[in-house]
Every structure is written in structure tokens, then in C-alpha cells.
BANU-914768 format. One record per residue: residue number from 1; residue in one letter; x, y, z of N, C-alpha, C, CB in turn. Coordinates in nm, 3 decimals. Glycine has a CB too. Layout:
# residues N
   num   residu       n.X       n.Y       n.Z      ca.X      ca.Y      ca.Z       c.X       c.Y       c.Z      cb.X      cb.Y      cb.Z
   NUM        a         X         Y         Z         X         Y         Z         X         Y         Z         X         Y         Z
...
This chain:
# residues 252
   num   residu       n.X       n.Y       n.Z      ca.X      ca.Y      ca.Z       c.X       c.Y       c.Z      cb.X      cb.Y      cb.Z
     1        m     6.932     8.693    17.456     6.793     8.724    17.424     6.779     8.742    17.273     6.745     8.851    17.500
     2        d     6.703     8.655    17.208     6.688     8.668    17.064     6.585     8.773    17.026     6.649     8.536    17.005
     3        w     6.511     8.828    17.124     6.411     8.931    17.095     6.463     9.072    17.121     6.287     8.906    17.178
     4        a     6.584     9.085    17.172     6.640     9.218    17.203     6.787     9.223    17.163     6.625     9.251    17.355
     5        q     6.825     9.331    17.099     6.964     9.356    17.061     7.003     9.496    17.107     6.984     9.339    16.907
     6        f     7.105     9.505    17.189     7.154     9.634    17.236     7.277     9.674    17.152     7.190     9.628    17.388
     7        y     7.292     9.801    17.129     7.405     9.847    17.050     7.459     9.979    17.107     7.366     9.864    16.902
     8        a     7.583    10.005    17.080     7.647    10.130    17.121     7.762    10.159    17.025     7.698    10.122    17.270
     9        t     7.772    10.283    16.982     7.878    10.325    16.891     7.936    10.458    16.937     7.826    10.336    16.745
    10        y     8.067    10.465    16.942     8.136    10.592    16.970     8.233    10.616    16.856     8.209    10.590    17.109
    11        a     8.225    10.733    16.794     8.306    10.757    16.675     8.361    10.898    16.672     8.224    10.731    16.549
    12        h     8.479    10.912    16.613     8.538    11.042    16.581     8.532    11.056    16.429     8.688    11.053    16.634
    13        t     8.468    11.161    16.381     8.457    11.183    16.237     8.493    11.328    16.204     8.314    11.150    16.188
    14        m     8.505    11.356    16.077     8.536    11.492    16.034     8.468    11.521    15.902     8.688    11.514    16.023
    15        r     8.437    11.649    15.878     8.382    11.695    15.750     8.467    11.808    15.698     8.233    11.740    15.765
    16        p     8.537    11.787    15.587     8.618    11.897    15.531     8.527    12.003    15.470     8.717    11.844    15.425
    17        p     8.576    12.126    15.460     8.496    12.232    15.394     8.469    12.195    15.249     8.570    12.368    15.402
    18        t     8.354    12.237    15.198     8.324    12.214    15.057     8.404    12.311    14.971     8.171    12.230    15.031
    19        t     8.413    12.280    14.843     8.483    12.368    14.750     8.419    12.506    14.747     8.483    12.307    14.609
    20        s     8.285    12.511    14.753     8.215    12.639    14.752     8.249    12.721    14.876     8.065    12.617    14.744
    21        e     8.253    12.656    14.994     8.285    12.728    15.117     8.427    12.782    15.116     8.265    12.637    15.238
    22        l     8.516    12.710    15.053     8.657    12.751    15.051     8.686    12.860    14.948     8.744    12.632    15.023
    23        f     8.638    12.843    14.826     8.693    12.921    14.716     8.597    13.014    14.644     8.749    12.831    14.619
    24        y     8.467    12.985    14.644     8.378    13.059    14.555     8.298    13.166    14.629     8.284    12.965    14.486
    25        p     8.313    13.292    14.589     8.230    13.398    14.648     8.091    13.398    14.585     8.297    13.535    14.629
    26        g     8.004    13.477    14.641     7.868    13.489    14.586     7.766    13.431    14.682     7.858    13.418    14.450
    27        g     7.639    13.436    14.644     7.531    13.387    14.728     7.422    13.328    14.643     7.475    13.498    14.816
    28        h     7.325    13.264    14.705     7.216    13.201    14.633     7.136    13.304    14.553     7.124    13.126    14.730
    29        n     7.121    13.424    14.610     7.043    13.528    14.543     7.134    13.640    14.492     6.937    13.585    14.638
    30        f     7.257    13.607    14.456     7.356    13.707    14.416     7.308    13.784    14.293     7.491    13.640    14.388
    31        n     7.309    13.917    14.302     7.256    13.998    14.192     7.365    14.082    14.124     7.147    14.090    14.244
    32        g     7.492    14.053    14.154     7.601    14.124    14.088     7.645    14.250    14.158     7.561    14.156    13.950
    33        v     7.580    14.288    14.269     7.616    14.408    14.344     7.686    14.365    14.472     7.491    14.496    14.375
    34        g     7.819    14.384    14.478     7.894    14.344    14.596     7.911    14.193    14.603     7.824    14.394    14.721
    35        d     7.979    14.146    14.705     8.001    14.004    14.728     7.931    13.962    14.857     8.153    13.971    14.736
    36        p     7.812    13.897    14.847     7.745    13.852    14.970     7.833    13.760    15.053     7.616    13.782    14.935
    37        i     7.912    13.675    14.989     8.001    13.585    15.061     8.139    13.591    14.998     7.947    13.439    15.059
    38        n     8.241    13.609    15.080     8.379    13.604    15.033     8.432    13.462    15.048     8.468    13.705    15.110
    39        n     8.530    13.427    14.967     8.590    13.295    14.983     8.677    13.292    15.109     8.675    13.258    14.858
    40        n     8.699    13.172    15.162     8.776    13.157    15.284     8.862    13.030    15.276     8.683    13.152    15.409
    41        p     8.980    13.038    15.216     9.068    12.921    15.204     9.129    12.877    15.336     9.178    12.949    15.106
    42        n     9.104    12.951    15.444     9.161    12.916    15.575     9.067    12.831    15.660     9.198    13.041    15.650
    43        l     8.955    12.792    15.605     8.864    12.706    15.679     8.932    12.573    15.714     8.735    12.681    15.599
    44        v     8.901    12.522    15.833     8.951    12.391    15.874     8.832    12.295    15.886     9.029    12.400    16.011
    45        p     8.855    12.165    15.880     8.745    12.069    15.885     8.669    12.072    16.018     8.798    11.928    15.859
    46        e     8.541    12.040    16.010     8.464    12.015    16.131     8.507    11.881    16.190     8.310    12.016    16.102
    47        e     8.513    11.872    16.322     8.547    11.748    16.390     8.435    11.711    16.485     8.682    11.761    16.465
    48        q     8.392    11.586    16.477     8.277    11.542    16.557     8.313    11.421    16.642     8.158    11.510    16.467
    49        k     8.269    11.425    16.767     8.276    11.310    16.857     8.132    11.272    16.889     8.359    11.342    16.987
    50        g     8.096    11.150    16.850     7.955    11.113    16.861     7.932    10.982    16.934     7.896    11.104    16.727
    51        l     7.823    10.978    17.011     7.780    10.859    17.083     7.641    10.821    17.035     7.782    10.882    17.237
    52        d     7.621    10.693    17.005     7.492    10.644    16.958     7.463    10.513    17.032     7.491    10.623    16.802
    53        i     7.358    10.510    17.113     7.324    10.390    17.189     7.175    10.361    17.171     7.359    10.407    17.340
    54        g     7.138    10.234    17.187     6.997    10.202    17.173     6.971    10.054    17.184     6.947    10.253    17.042
    55        v     6.846    10.017    17.151     6.803     9.878    17.158     6.707     9.849    17.044     6.737     9.847    17.296
    56        n     6.718     9.730    16.987     6.626     9.679    16.887     6.544     9.567    16.949     6.702     9.629    16.760
    57        l     6.411     9.579    16.945     6.321     9.477    16.996     6.244     9.417    16.880     6.225     9.535    17.103
    58        m     6.226     9.286    16.880     6.154     9.221    16.771     6.088     9.095    16.824     6.249     9.188    16.652
    59        g     5.978     9.058    16.758     5.909     8.939    16.803     5.802     8.895    16.705     5.849     8.960    16.938
    60        e     5.759     8.770    16.719     5.651     8.713    16.639     5.548     8.650    16.731     5.706     8.609    16.537
    61        g     5.426     8.637    16.682     5.321     8.580    16.764     5.287     8.666    16.885     5.359     8.444    16.809
    62        l     5.284     8.796    16.865     5.261     8.887    16.977     5.115     8.889    17.020     5.306     9.028    16.940
    63        l     5.025     8.910    16.925     4.882     8.912    16.954     4.806     8.802    16.880     4.824     9.046    16.917
    64        s     4.871     8.741    16.783     4.812     8.630    16.709     4.925     8.536    16.668     4.732     8.680    16.584
    65        a     4.888     8.425    16.607     4.987     8.325    16.573     5.077     8.367    16.458     4.920     8.195    16.539
    66        t     5.032     8.464    16.377     5.107     8.497    16.255     5.160     8.640    16.252     5.019     8.475    16.137
    67        d     5.136     8.719    16.354     5.179     8.858    16.348     5.326     8.871    16.387     5.092     8.945    16.439
    68        k     5.381     8.989    16.362     5.520     9.019    16.398     5.535     9.169    16.419     5.619     8.967    16.290
    69        g     5.632     9.207    16.497     5.654     9.349    16.525     5.799     9.376    16.558     5.566     9.395    16.639
    70        h     5.836     9.502    16.547     5.972     9.543    16.582     5.970     9.686    16.635     6.067     9.532    16.458
    71        l     6.067     9.720    16.716     6.077     9.854    16.774     6.224     9.885    16.798     5.996     9.864    16.907
    72        k     6.266    10.002    16.751     6.403    10.049    16.772     6.398    10.182    16.846     6.479    10.064    16.637
    73        i     6.473    10.191    16.954     6.483    10.314    17.031     6.630    10.350    17.045     6.414    10.299    17.173
    74        g     6.668    10.468    17.002     6.808    10.508    17.007     6.827    10.650    17.056     6.869    10.493    16.872
    75        y     6.942    10.675    17.114     6.980    10.809    17.161     7.114    10.845    17.100     6.985    10.816    17.317
    76        f     7.127    10.968    17.049     7.254    11.013    16.993     7.297    11.144    17.058     7.243    11.029    16.840
    77        y     7.428    11.160    17.071     7.485    11.282    17.129     7.613    11.312    17.052     7.513    11.266    17.284
    78        n     7.614    11.425    16.982     7.729    11.463    16.899     7.784    11.599    16.941     7.690    11.466    16.750
    79        r     7.914    11.606    16.957     7.984    11.733    16.985     8.068    11.768    16.863     8.073    11.722    17.115
    80        i     8.044    11.886    16.807     8.112    11.927    16.685     8.199    12.049    16.713     8.010    11.957    16.573
    81        e     8.325    12.038    16.681     8.419    12.150    16.694     8.445    12.208    16.554     8.554    12.105    16.762
    82        n     8.473    12.338    16.550     8.500    12.409    16.424     8.380    12.406    16.330     8.622    12.348    16.355
    83        y     8.260    12.412    16.387     8.138    12.409    16.306     8.142    12.521    16.202     8.011    12.422    16.396
    84        i     8.109    12.487    16.077     8.116    12.583    15.968     7.979    12.647    15.946     8.165    12.515    15.837
    85        t     7.974    12.778    15.950     7.850    12.850    15.924     7.883    12.986    15.864     7.767    12.866    16.054
    86        y     7.781    13.057    15.823     7.799    13.190    15.765     7.817    13.292    15.877     7.678    13.229    15.675
    87        g     7.911    13.385    15.860     7.933    13.488    15.962     8.035    13.589    15.916     7.977    13.425    16.092
    88        y     8.089    13.663    16.012     8.188    13.766    15.983     8.317    13.732    16.057     8.136    13.907    16.025
    89        d     8.430    13.752    15.988     8.558    13.727    16.053     8.607    13.851    16.126     8.663    13.682    15.950
    90        a     8.732    13.847    16.176     8.786    13.958    16.255     8.799    14.086    16.173     8.921    13.921    16.311
    91        n     8.804    14.074    16.040     8.814    14.192    15.953     8.678    14.240    15.904     8.902    14.160    15.834
    92        n     8.571    14.185    15.963     8.433    14.222    15.929     8.398    14.185    15.784     8.413    14.372    15.950
    93        d     8.460    14.078    15.735     8.428    14.027    15.601     8.328    13.912    15.615     8.557    13.979    15.527
    94        a     8.224    13.917    15.533     8.122    13.811    15.534     8.175    13.689    15.459     7.990    13.861    15.470
    95        k     8.173    13.575    15.525     8.222    13.452    15.463     8.181    13.333    15.549     8.377    13.456    15.446
    96        w     8.208    13.212    15.499     8.189    13.093    15.581     8.305    13.084    15.679     8.179    12.964    15.493
    97        i     8.273    13.065    15.807     8.375    13.067    15.912     8.360    12.945    16.001     8.365    13.197    15.996
    98        n     8.468    12.916    16.076     8.463    12.814    16.181     8.423    12.878    16.313     8.600    12.742    16.196
    99        l     8.325    12.820    16.380     8.282    12.873    16.509     8.373    12.822    16.621     8.136    12.834    16.537
   100        a     8.396    12.907    16.718     8.471    12.865    16.836     8.382    12.780    16.926     8.525    12.988    16.913
   101        g     8.444    12.695    17.007     8.367    12.614    17.100     8.303    12.494    17.033     8.260    12.697    17.165
   102        e     8.202    12.437    17.100     8.137    12.317    17.052     7.991    12.343    17.016     8.146    12.207    17.157
   103        t     7.945    12.277    16.910     7.804    12.277    16.873     7.748    12.140    16.906     7.785    12.312    16.720
   104        i     7.642    12.135    16.986     7.587    12.009    17.036     7.462    11.970    16.957     7.555    12.021    17.186
   105        m     7.456    11.846    16.914     7.339    11.789    16.851     7.304    11.659    16.923     7.362    11.765    16.699
   106        q     7.184    11.650    16.978     7.145    11.530    17.052     6.996    11.505    17.035     7.182    11.544    17.201
   107        g     6.954    11.382    17.059     6.813    11.352    17.046     6.782    11.205    17.058     6.762    11.404    16.915
   108        v     6.654    11.174    17.044     6.603    11.037    17.053     6.534    11.002    16.922     6.506    11.021    17.174
   109        e     6.557    10.881    16.874     6.494    10.831    16.753     6.418    10.702    16.785     6.599    10.807    16.641
   110        i     6.294    10.694    16.739     6.209    10.577    16.762     6.155    10.530    16.627     6.093    10.609    16.862
   111        e     6.165    10.402    16.602     6.112    10.344    16.479     6.052    10.208    16.510     6.224    10.331    16.370
   112        g     5.931    10.183    16.460     5.868    10.056    16.489     5.765    10.018    16.386     5.804    10.060    16.624
   113        g     5.721     9.893    16.392     5.621     9.845    16.300     5.550     9.723    16.354     5.683     9.814    16.166
   114        y     5.428     9.701    16.306     5.348     9.585    16.346     5.273     9.537    16.222     5.248     9.619    16.463
   115        d     5.276     9.405    16.197     5.220     9.350    16.073     5.149     9.219    16.105     5.332     9.328    15.966
   116        t     5.020     9.213    16.066     4.943     9.090    16.084     4.930     9.012    15.954     4.805     9.122    16.139
   117        g     4.983     9.065    15.845     4.959     9.008    15.714     4.850     9.083    15.642     4.924     8.860    15.725
   118        r     4.732     9.096    15.705     4.623     9.173    15.647     4.639     9.322    15.680     4.488     9.122    15.698
   119        l     4.672     9.353    15.804     4.687     9.492    15.848     4.832     9.518    15.887     4.593     9.522    15.967
   120        y     4.874     9.643    15.871     5.009     9.680    15.913     5.012     9.826    15.956     5.111     9.654    15.799
   121        a     5.111     9.859    16.036     5.134     9.997    16.081     5.282    10.017    16.105     5.051    10.029    16.210
   122        n     5.334    10.132    16.065     5.474    10.168    16.087     5.479    10.310    16.142     5.558    10.155    15.957
   123        i     5.573    10.333    16.231     5.587    10.465    16.292     5.734    10.500    16.304     5.518    10.469    16.430
   124        s     5.765    10.628    16.287     5.900    10.678    16.312     5.889    10.816    16.376     5.984    10.683    16.179
   125        l     5.980    10.844    16.466     5.975    10.970    16.541     6.117    11.011    16.578     5.887    10.957    16.669
   126        t     6.150    11.136    16.551     6.278    11.194    16.592     6.251    11.318    16.674     6.367    11.227    16.468
   127        i     6.303    11.320    16.796     6.291    11.437    16.884     6.433    11.479    16.919     6.204    11.405    17.014
   128        a     6.476    11.590    16.866     6.616    11.631    16.880     6.627    11.771    16.940     6.687    11.626    16.744
   129        d     6.747    11.804    16.979     6.780    11.937    17.030     6.915    11.975    16.970     6.783    11.941    17.188
   130        t     6.912    12.058    16.868     7.032    12.096    16.796     7.070    12.239    16.830     7.013    12.080    16.645
   131        d     7.189    12.256    16.883     7.239    12.389    16.920     7.317    12.447    16.803     7.328    12.381    17.048
   132        q     7.244    12.478    16.696     7.308    12.532    16.575     7.293    12.683    16.571     7.247    12.468    16.448
   133        p     7.401    12.758    16.589     7.390    12.904    16.584     7.375    12.955    16.442     7.512    12.967    16.649
   134        l     7.316    13.073    16.429     7.301    13.138    16.300     7.390    13.261    16.296     7.152    13.176    16.273
   135        g     7.467    13.273    16.189     7.560    13.384    16.178     7.492    13.517    16.154     7.656    13.357    16.067
   136        l     7.563    13.625    16.183     7.513    13.760    16.165     7.482    13.785    16.017     7.615    13.863    16.217
   137        a     7.362    13.839    15.990     7.317    13.872    15.854     7.316    13.751    15.762     7.405    13.979    15.795
   138        a     7.302    13.632    15.818     7.308    13.511    15.736     7.191    13.501    15.640     7.310    13.389    15.825
   139        g     7.082    13.573    15.664     6.967    13.563    15.577     6.963    13.663    15.465     6.846    13.577    15.656
   140        f     7.063    13.750    15.455     7.064    13.848    15.346     7.128    13.786    15.222     7.141    13.976    15.388
   141        g     7.042    13.729    15.133     7.090    13.676    15.007     7.156    13.541    15.014     7.184    13.769    14.948
   142        n     7.151    13.473    15.130     7.225    13.348    15.143     7.140    13.230    15.188     7.336    13.367    15.239
   143        d     7.015    13.255    15.228     6.919    13.148    15.257     6.974    13.045    15.356     6.879    13.079    15.130
   144        v     7.030    13.093    15.466     7.083    13.005    15.568     6.976    12.985    15.675     7.213    13.063    15.630
   145        g     6.961    12.863    15.722     6.863    12.837    15.826     6.893    12.706    15.894     6.723    12.836    15.768
   146        t     6.803    12.666    15.983     6.818    12.540    16.053     6.711    12.442    16.008     6.811    12.561    16.206
   147        l     6.746    12.316    15.999     6.649    12.212    15.971     6.566    12.185    16.096     6.719    12.084    15.921
   148        p     6.445    12.134    16.081     6.364    12.102    16.199     6.432    11.999    16.288     6.226    12.051    16.156
   149        d     6.412    12.012    16.418     6.464    11.913    16.512     6.374    11.791    16.519     6.478    11.975    16.651
   150        d     6.246    11.809    16.495     6.149    11.701    16.519     6.082    11.657    16.389     6.043    11.747    16.619
   151        f     6.073    11.527    16.371     6.004    11.466    16.258     5.920    11.349    16.308     6.105    11.419    16.150
   152        g     5.809    11.322    16.241     5.728    11.207    16.276     5.654    11.154    16.155     5.630    11.243    16.386
   153        m     5.628    11.023    16.155     5.555    10.962    16.045     5.476    10.842    16.098     5.652    10.918    15.932
   154        l     5.350    10.832    16.058     5.265    10.718    16.088     5.208    10.665    15.958     5.152    10.756    16.188
   155        d     5.230    10.538    15.931     5.187    10.475    15.807     5.102    10.353    15.842     5.310    10.434    15.718
   156        v     4.976    10.351    15.799     4.887    10.238    15.826     4.823    10.193    15.696     4.778    10.277    15.931
   157        g     4.797    10.063    15.686     4.738    10.013    15.563     4.684     9.872    15.579     4.839    10.017    15.452
   158        a     4.628     9.821    15.471     4.569     9.688    15.470     4.591     9.623    15.335     4.419     9.694    15.503
   159        r     4.591     9.488    15.334     4.610     9.411    15.212     4.484     9.327    15.188     4.737     9.320    15.222
   160        f     4.443     9.320    15.061     4.323     9.246    15.025     4.351     9.157    14.904     4.206     9.343    14.995
   161        l     4.253     9.074    14.869     4.261     8.990    14.749     4.389     8.908    14.749     4.253     9.075    14.622
   162        e     4.407     8.831    14.857     4.526     8.748    14.874     4.654     8.832    14.870     4.531     8.641    14.765
   163        e     4.644     8.950    14.929     4.756     9.044    14.943     4.803     9.101    14.809     4.872     8.976    15.013
   164        k     4.720     9.090    14.707     4.756     9.153    14.579     4.728     9.303    14.583     4.678     9.088    14.464
   165        l     4.624     9.343    14.655     4.585     9.484    14.665     4.628     9.540    14.799     4.431     9.500    14.645
   166        t     4.700     9.652    14.796     4.743     9.722    14.917     4.690     9.864    14.914     4.898     9.722    14.931
   167        v     4.626     9.907    15.021     4.574    10.043    15.033     4.618    10.097    15.169     4.417    10.047    15.018
   168        g     4.669    10.219    15.170     4.718    10.274    15.296     4.713    10.426    15.300     4.858    10.229    15.320
   169        g     4.741    10.477    15.418     4.748    10.621    15.439     4.868    10.654    15.526     4.618    10.674    15.503
   170        r     4.914    10.775    15.512     5.035    10.817    15.583     5.017    10.958    15.636     5.158    10.809    15.489
   171        v     5.064    10.980    15.758     5.066    11.112    15.819     5.211    11.151    15.841     4.985    11.115    15.955
   172        r     5.251    11.269    15.791     5.387    11.317    15.805     5.389    11.447    15.885     5.453    11.338    15.667
   173        y     5.468    11.449    15.990     5.482    11.570    16.073     5.624    11.622    16.060     5.448    11.540    16.222
   174        v     5.636    11.753    16.037     5.766    11.821    16.031     5.762    11.935    16.131     5.798    11.873    15.886
   175        g     5.855    11.937    16.224     5.857    12.038    16.328     5.896    12.175    16.277     5.950    11.997    16.437
   176        d     5.891    12.273    16.367     5.924    12.409    16.330     6.074    12.424    16.303     5.880    12.507    16.439
   177        s     6.110    12.527    16.228     6.248    12.554    16.193     6.270    12.704    16.194     6.284    12.492    16.055
   178        i     6.393    12.745    16.170     6.429    12.888    16.174     6.501    12.925    16.046     6.518    12.919    16.298
   179        q     6.462    13.035    15.988     6.530    13.093    15.872     6.604    13.218    15.917     6.430    13.126    15.757
   180        a     6.734    13.224    15.893     6.813    13.339    15.935     6.767    13.465    15.864     6.962    13.314    15.909
   181        y     6.783    13.578    15.933     6.753    13.707    15.871     6.863    13.805    15.911     6.611    13.760    15.913
   182        v     6.834    13.903    15.993     6.936    14.001    16.031     7.036    13.938    16.126     6.872    14.125    16.094
   183        n     6.986    13.876    16.232     7.071    13.806    16.328     6.987    13.697    16.392     7.130    13.904    16.435
   184        e     7.044    13.625    16.488     6.973    13.512    16.547     6.847    13.557    16.620     7.063    13.437    16.643
   185        e     6.853    13.673    16.686     6.737    13.723    16.759     6.623    13.765    16.666     6.778    13.840    16.846
   186        q     6.655    13.810    16.546     6.554    13.855    16.452     6.527    13.753    16.340     6.596    13.986    16.391
   187        s     6.561    13.627    16.364     6.537    13.524    16.265     6.387    13.499    16.248     6.609    13.395    16.304
   188        l     6.352    13.437    16.138     6.213    13.412    16.104     6.177    13.268    16.136     6.185    13.443    15.955
   189        e     6.080    13.248    16.223     6.039    13.114    16.260     5.943    13.057    16.156     5.975    13.113    16.399
   190        r     5.967    12.932    16.117     5.878    12.862    16.025     5.798    12.760    16.105     5.958    12.792    15.909
   191        p     5.665    12.770    16.102     5.583    12.682    16.186     5.589    12.536    16.141     5.439    12.729    16.187
   192        a     5.558    12.447    16.235     5.547    12.305    16.203     5.426    12.281    16.112     5.534    12.220    16.333
   193        y     5.428    12.168    16.043     5.314    12.134    15.958     5.295    11.982    15.955     5.335    12.189    15.814
   194        t     5.172    11.941    15.925     5.135    11.800    15.915     5.068    11.775    15.781     5.043    11.758    16.033
   195        l     5.112    11.673    15.710     5.058    11.640    15.579     5.000    11.498    15.581     5.168    11.652    15.470
   196        f     4.896    11.478    15.500     4.830    11.348    15.489     4.843    11.297    15.346     4.681    11.358    15.531
   197        d     4.875    11.169    15.332     4.892    11.107    15.201     4.806    10.980    15.193     5.041    11.074    15.175
   198        l     4.770    10.943    15.071     4.707    10.815    15.042     4.790    10.742    14.937     4.559    10.835    14.993
   199        y     4.786    10.610    14.939     4.858    10.534    14.837     4.796    10.396    14.823     5.009    10.523    14.873
   200        g     4.827    10.332    14.713     4.778    10.197    14.690     4.852    10.132    14.576     4.630    10.199    14.661
   201        s     4.844    10.000    14.570     4.908     9.926    14.463     4.832     9.796    14.440     5.057     9.897    14.495
   202        y     4.845     9.744    14.317     4.780     9.617    14.284     4.875     9.533    14.200     4.645     9.641    14.209
   203        k     4.902     9.410    14.246     4.990     9.320    14.174     4.908     9.242    14.072     5.063     9.223    14.272
   204        v     4.914     9.286    13.949     4.842     9.219    13.842     4.900     9.080    13.820     4.848     9.301    13.711
   205        s     5.030     9.069    13.825     5.100     8.941    13.815     5.232     8.956    13.887     5.121     8.897    13.665
   206        k     5.310     8.850    13.891     5.440     8.859    13.960     5.538     8.948    13.884     5.500     8.720    13.979
   207        h     5.504     8.984    13.760     5.591     9.070    13.680     5.537     9.211    13.661     5.613     9.007    13.545
   208        f     5.411     9.235    13.697     5.351     9.364    13.664     5.269     9.415    13.783     5.261     9.352    13.537
   209        e     5.289     9.545    13.817     5.220     9.605    13.931     5.182     9.749    13.899     5.308     9.600    14.058
   210        t     5.061     9.789    13.933     5.016     9.927    13.918     5.012     9.994    14.055     4.875     9.933    13.851
   211        f     5.020    10.127    14.058     5.021    10.198    14.185     4.968    10.339    14.168     5.164    10.201    14.244
   212        f     4.930    10.400    14.282     4.893    10.542    14.283     4.932    10.601    14.417     4.740    10.561    14.257
   213        t     4.959    10.731    14.419     4.984    10.805    14.543     4.916    10.941    14.533     5.137    10.820    14.569
   214        v     4.866    10.987    14.645     4.813    11.123    14.657     4.885    11.188    14.774     4.655    11.123    14.677
   215        e     4.979    11.275    14.747     5.054    11.344    14.851     4.986    11.477    14.885     5.199    11.368    14.807
   216        n     4.993    11.514    15.013     4.928    11.637    15.062     4.781    11.636    15.022     4.999    11.764    15.004
   217        l     4.711    11.536    15.072     4.572    11.509    15.033     4.483    11.632    15.047     4.516    11.397    15.117
   218        f     4.500    11.710    15.153     4.412    11.824    15.180     4.467    11.955    15.124     4.389    11.838    15.329
   219        d     4.570    11.946    15.040     4.626    12.063    14.971     4.666    12.173    15.069     4.526    12.117    14.871
   220        k     4.735    12.135    15.173     4.777    12.229    15.277     4.887    12.320    15.226     4.825    12.154    15.402
   221        a     4.879    12.449    15.258     4.984    12.545    15.224     5.085    12.552    15.338     4.924    12.685    15.195
   222        y     5.214    12.546    15.305     5.317    12.546    15.410     5.450    12.589    15.349     5.330    12.405    15.476
   223        w     5.542    12.628    15.436     5.678    12.660    15.396     5.770    12.543    15.433     5.727    12.791    15.463
   224        t     5.853    12.501    15.342     5.952    12.400    15.374     6.066    12.464    15.453     6.004    12.332    15.246
   225        a     6.144    12.379    15.520     6.260    12.430    15.592     6.362    12.487    15.494     6.325    12.317    15.677
   226        n     6.439    12.587    15.539     6.536    12.656    15.453     6.469    12.715    15.330     6.648    12.560    15.411
   227        t     6.351    12.770    15.349     6.275    12.829    15.239     6.349    12.945    15.176     6.140    12.876    15.289
   228        g     6.410    13.029    15.257     6.471    13.152    15.205     6.387    13.272    15.242     6.489    13.144    15.052
   229        t     6.453    13.382    15.274     6.381    13.500    15.321     6.292    13.561    15.214     6.479    13.604    15.370
   230        g     6.328    13.546    15.086     6.247    13.606    14.980     6.104    13.554    14.980     6.311    13.579    14.845
   231        d     6.088    13.422    14.981     5.954    13.364    14.982     5.880    13.396    15.111     5.961    13.213    14.963
   232        i     5.951    13.392    15.224     5.885    13.416    15.352     5.831    13.558    15.360     5.981    13.389    15.468
   233        l     5.915    13.656    15.327     5.873    13.795    15.339     5.765    13.830    15.237     5.993    13.888    15.322
   234        s     5.762    13.759    15.126     5.658    13.785    15.026     5.526    13.718    15.063     5.704    13.736    14.889
   235        g     5.530    13.627    15.160     5.409    13.557    15.201     5.372    13.441    15.110     5.297    13.652    15.208
   236        i     5.462    13.403    15.019     5.434    13.296    14.924     5.483    13.163    14.982     5.502    13.324    14.787
   237        t     5.389    13.071    15.007     5.428    12.939    15.054     5.483    12.858    14.937     5.308    12.866    15.120
   238        n     5.583    12.773    14.966     5.649    12.700    14.857     5.640    12.549    14.873     5.793    12.741    14.848
   239        g     5.564    12.501    14.971     5.547    12.357    14.985     5.464    12.301    14.871     5.482    12.324    15.118
   240        r     5.492    12.178    14.833     5.420    12.115    14.722     5.274    12.093    14.761     5.486    11.981    14.682
   241        g     5.182    12.135    14.676     5.040    12.115    14.700     4.999    11.971    14.674     4.959    12.208    14.614
   242        r     4.869    11.951    14.661     4.820    11.816    14.635     4.881    11.762    14.506     4.665    11.814    14.626
   243        t     4.941    11.644    14.516     5.011    11.585    14.403     4.963    11.442    14.383     5.164    11.590    14.425
   244        i     4.912    11.411    14.265     4.860    11.277    14.234     4.950    11.212    14.131     4.713    11.285    14.181
   245        m     4.991    11.090    14.160     5.077    11.014    14.068     5.017    10.875    14.047     5.222    11.004    14.123
   246        v     5.014    10.834    13.923     4.965    10.703    13.885     5.069    10.638    13.793     4.825    10.712    13.815
   247        g     5.097    10.512    13.815     5.199    10.449    13.732     5.195    10.298    13.741     5.336    10.498    13.771
   248        a     5.294    10.237    13.680     5.304    10.092    13.678     5.450    10.053    13.668     5.224    10.031    13.561
   249        t     5.482     9.936    13.720     5.618     9.883    13.712     5.611     9.740    13.660     5.691     9.889    13.850
   250        t     5.715     9.701    13.589     5.723     9.564    13.540     5.862     9.510    13.563     5.686     9.556    13.391
   251        r     5.872     9.381    13.588     6.000     9.316    13.613     6.010     9.191    13.527     6.017     9.280    13.763
   252        f     6.129     9.164    13.476     6.150     9.046    13.391     6.254     8.955    13.455     6.194     9.088    13.249
């Protein structure tokens, strides 16, 4: 079938501890009083066994003689042993440690697009379930948290003037996340947020192109993932507000 491609990957991988996790004490908000994190030269690498399966679909002439589209659907399942996170060892010392047992990360990823030449649309979606534990007191001066499990993006646009002018809009969704605080039960939840963008470009010639983007069109206030307890407890949102960029590129 030239319109469908199936794939499957099974892999064993590893991630060695970083130099900071092994040797350097201190924390992101270290103020010189005590050691928020002790070094741990006994850390061992994380080991992962992962499965990735899915299908790629593609075709032309779907609704008209000149259109084309594609769709990718995939599922991943990863088991991680010796997961490295912030916590306390048997001597009650705060440091980066290896967790016992397995940490599971799994989910579905969808990516697709449709293009008629004049109009186009692209979509991407990740729906995951990550069993990432948070260490005791991980949020005191160390800004440890979890990334969102779910992401989504919808991009639609149109081309005019013999496809020299492109104008489009984009919707970005970021799911909720968790910022560590005293312990996992008392962690701080960060709500999901949705942002809207506009963009456009004009090809003046084959060597010169102008463009503009407007990110966070409605100037929404939000917290990014792994914000840190300081900003959260102060009530100060740190997401980028409305941002306008105008520029040009040239090629020789």
C-alpha cells in the first residue's frame, strides 16, 4: 500500500547522570544558607525500554484534483528504571537520587495536515500519561516539577497573489502540570492554557521575503510549566504576553 506505512520500534536506551546531579551541590534559588542539594557521585544511569508503534497515512486528490493530505498516529510506551529525581536518601540527605521500581511514560501522538494549494491546515496532538513521582520537599529552592502530559496545536492559513502572500492563525494548547512543593500531595497544580497567534509572510522576490508574527494575540496571563514556587506563591504569572515581531529574510 503506497498510501499507508506501518512502523514499530523497540529500543533499550540509557541516560547517564548529569555533571550537576553527580557533583555540584546547591539549588536554583540557593541563597548561601545550607545546602539545598548535596552531590551524589553514587548515581547510576537511567535505563529505558521503549516501544513505539504507529501508522503514516498519505494521499493526493482526496477532495480535489490537486489537494494532498497526511496523517500520523503513534503510540509509545516507555519503562524507566533508576529514574533520577530530587529526594532524600537513607541518611536523610537531600540530593538527586535513583528511584526504586519503574517509572512509566505512555501516550498517543497524532499529527496531520491537509493542503489545497490555496488553503491549508495542520494539527498535532499529544495525549500522554506520565507516572513521574515528585520527591519530598522538591519544591523548596529547587523548582522541580512535571511537564504537561497533553499538548495540542491547530494551524490554518491561506495563500494569495499566486501564493506569494501567506496569512494564517495558530491555536496552541498546553495541558496542566504540577510544581513540587512540600511533597507530592501538597504540590501546586498549574492550570492548562490556550494561546492564539497570527502570522503572515510575503515573497517580494525569490531572494527576499518579509514576515510578521503576533504571539499570544489576546495577551493571556498564564504560568509556564516548571515555573517555580516563588512565582506561583507570589501570584505573578510568567508566561510571555502579546509579542509582535516583524522582519525580513534574504537569500543569495
